[in-house]
MARKETOR-258172 format. One record per residue (C-alpha): x negated, y, z negated; residue in one letter. Coordinates in steps of 0.2 Angstrom, whole numbers. Layout:
N
(zake (X, Y, Z), A) ...
This chain:
103
(zake (179, -40, -204), M) (zake (174, -56, -199), K) (zake (172, -51, -182), N) (zake (162, -37, -187), M) (zake (149, -47, -195), G) (zake (148, -57, -179), G) (zake (144, -41, -170), M) (zake (131, -37, -181), M) (zake (122, -54, -181), K) (zake (123, -53, -161), Q) (zake (117, -35, -162), A) (zake (101, -40, -172), Q) (zake (98, -55, -162), K) (zake (98, -43, -146), L) (zake (86, -31, -156), Q) (zake (74, -46, -159), K) (zake (75, -49, -140), K) (zake (71, -32, -136), M) (zake (57, -30, -147), L) (zake (49, -46, -142), K) (zake (53, -42, -121), M) (zake (43, -22, -125), Q) (zake (29, -32, -131), E) (zake (28, -44, -116), E) (zake (31, -29, -105), L) (zake (15, -19, -113), A) (zake (4, -33, -106), L) (zake (12, -34, -89), K) (zake (6, -22, -77), T) (zake (10, -13, -59), V) (zake (-2, -10, -46), D) (zake (0, 6, -34), V) (zake (-12, 14, -21), S) (zake (-11, 28, -11), A) (zake (-20, 37, 3), G) (zake (-21, 20, 12), G) (zake (-30, 12, -3), G) (zake (-42, 25, -8), M) (zake (-35, 30, -24), V) (zake (-28, 14, -35), K) (zake (-18, 15, -51), V) (zake (-13, 1, -64), V) (zake (1, 6, -76), A) (zake (8, -4, -90), T) (zake (26, -9, -94), G) (zake (25, 3, -109), N) (zake (22, 18, -97), Q) (zake (3, 19, -100), K) (zake (-11, 21, -86), I) (zake (-22, 7, -88), Q) (zake (-36, 11, -75), S) (zake (-39, 23, -60), I) (zake (-51, 18, -45), S) (zake (-56, 29, -31), L) (zake (-66, 24, -16), E) (zake (-80, 35, -14), K) (zake (-75, 42, 3), E) (zake (-61, 50, -3), V) (zake (-72, 60, -15), V) (zake (-76, 76, -5), D) (zake (-82, 93, -18), P) (zake (-76, 101, 0), D) (zake (-57, 96, -3), D) (zake (-54, 94, -22), V) (zake (-36, 96, -19), E) (zake (-34, 82, -8), M) (zake (-41, 72, -21), L) (zake (-30, 80, -36), E) (zake (-16, 74, -25), D) (zake (-18, 57, -19), L) (zake (-21, 54, -41), I) (zake (-5, 64, -44), L) (zake (5, 54, -31), A) (zake (-3, 37, -35), A) (zake (0, 39, -55), V) (zake (18, 46, -52), N) (zake (22, 30, -42), D) (zake (14, 19, -55), A) (zake (25, 26, -69), L) (zake (40, 23, -58), N) (zake (38, 6, -54), K) (zake (33, 4, -73), S) (zake (50, 10, -77), Q) (zake (59, 1, -64), E) (zake (50, -15, -70), M) (zake (57, -11, -87), V) (zake (75, -8, -80), S) (zake (76, -24, -72), G) (zake (69, -33, -88), E) (zake (81, -25, -99), M) (zake (95, -27, -87), G) (zake (92, -45, -88), K) (zake (93, -45, -107), L) (zake (108, -33, -109), T) (zake (118, -42, -94), G) (zake (116, -27, -84), G) (zake (126, -16, -98), M) (zake (117, 3, -99), N) (zake (115, 4, -118), I) (zake (113, 22, -120), P) (zake (92, 24, -128), G) (zake (90, 8, -124), L) (zake (81, 12, -109), M) 
């Protein structure tokens, strides 16, 4: 039983560290661009899109589909990079162990 109590304390410490890390990751961002920098997206570490910037030249009323595709590509890339950032930071915390439900 003594060992179980130690494991519970370690789990609580890990949980506190993870909560702190999640708060810190929410403040970190990744920047991504598509279309040669014509569309830029910033995403946070908690998978929220913070901003989308468009160069005027990419806004063509006759080709809305291209703009939609560029925005979609940039947003998906930003979210993927954000997830990679979170996985990397969580991996440092957990020592590389893949703990189900944490990432």
